[in-house]
C-alpha positions as CSV (number, residue, x, y, z in Angstrom):
1,M,12.3,-1.8,-9.7
2,N,13.2,-0.5,-6.1
3,N,11.5,-2.1,-3.1
4,V,8.4,-0.3,-1.7
5,M,10.2,0.7,1.4
6,D,12.8,2.7,-0.7
7,L,10.2,4.2,-2.8
8,V,8.2,5.4,0.2
9,L,11.3,7.2,1.3
10,K,12.0,8.8,-2.2
11,A,8.3,9.8,-2.7
12,R,8.3,11.7,0.9
13,D,10.7,13.8,-0.8
14,N,7.9,14.4,-3.2
15,D,10.1,12.3,-6.2
16,K,7.0,12.1,-8.4
17,D,8.7,9.3,-10.3
18,A,8.7,7.0,-7.1
19,M,4.9,8.1,-6.7
20,Y,4.5,6.6,-10.1
21,H,6.2,3.5,-9.3
22,I,4.0,2.9,-5.8
23,L,0.8,3.7,-7.6
24,E,1.9,1.3,-10.5
25,H,2.9,-1.3,-7.8
26,F,-0.8,-1.3,-6.4
27,E,-2.6,-0.5,-9.5
28,P,-3.8,-4.6,-9.7
29,F,-5.1,-4.4,-6.0
30,I,-7.0,-1.4,-6.8
31,Q,-8.4,-3.0,-10.1
32,K,-9.0,-6.0,-8.4
33,S,-11.1,-3.7,-5.6
34,L,-13.0,-2.2,-8.6
35,K,-14.5,-5.4,-10.1
36,Q,-18.1,-5.4,-7.9
37,T,-18.2,-1.6,-8.5
38,S,-20.9,-0.2,-11.2
39,M,-19.4,1.1,-14.4
40,Q,-20.6,4.6,-13.6
41,E,-18.3,4.7,-10.2
42,K,-15.5,2.7,-11.5
43,E,-13.2,5.8,-12.3
44,D,-14.3,7.8,-9.4
45,L,-13.5,5.3,-6.9
46,R,-10.4,4.4,-8.6
47,Q,-9.2,8.3,-8.3
48,E,-9.9,7.9,-4.6
49,L,-8.1,4.9,-4.2
50,R,-5.0,6.0,-5.7
51,L,-5.2,9.2,-3.8
52,V,-5.4,7.2,-0.5
53,C,-2.6,5.2,-1.7
54,L,-0.6,8.6,-2.3
55,E,-1.8,9.6,1.1
56,S,-0.7,6.5,3.1
57,I,3.2,7.4,2.3
58,Y,3.1,10.2,4.5
59,Q,1.4,8.3,7.2
60,F,3.0,5.2,6.8
61,R,5.5,4.7,10.2
62,I,8.4,3.0,8.7
63,D,9.8,2.7,12.4
64,R,7.0,0.7,13.2
65,V,7.5,-2.0,10.6
66,P,8.8,-5.2,12.4
67,G,11.6,-6.9,11.4
68,F,11.4,-10.7,9.9
69,F,11.5,-12.8,13.1
70,T,9.4,-10.3,15.0
71,F,7.0,-10.3,12.1
72,C,7.1,-14.2,12.2
73,E,6.1,-14.2,16.0
74,Q,3.2,-11.8,15.4
75,V,1.8,-14.4,12.8
76,E,2.3,-17.1,15.5
77,E,0.9,-15.4,18.0
78,S,-2.3,-14.5,15.9
79,K,-2.6,-17.9,14.8
80,K,-3.0,-18.9,18.4
81,T,-5.5,-16.6,19.4
82,L,-7.8,-17.8,16.1
83,E,-7.8,-21.3,17.3
């Protein structure tokens, strides 16, 4: 499977296959979040979560994703604020 960033870029160009792979990638998280949901509402909520996932493709700011070292610095700073 391609990395998620490549899939997002393809999905933004309306690549249905990339959208499918993104949903498949996040499906375990969606299923986990549905465990506390009643049976009557699971399918509706699942569809809503999948829709939000697809909408996020177009709202995601790729230019704001930090590099590895910047990310590490941000993690360290957040640890300091929690202490």
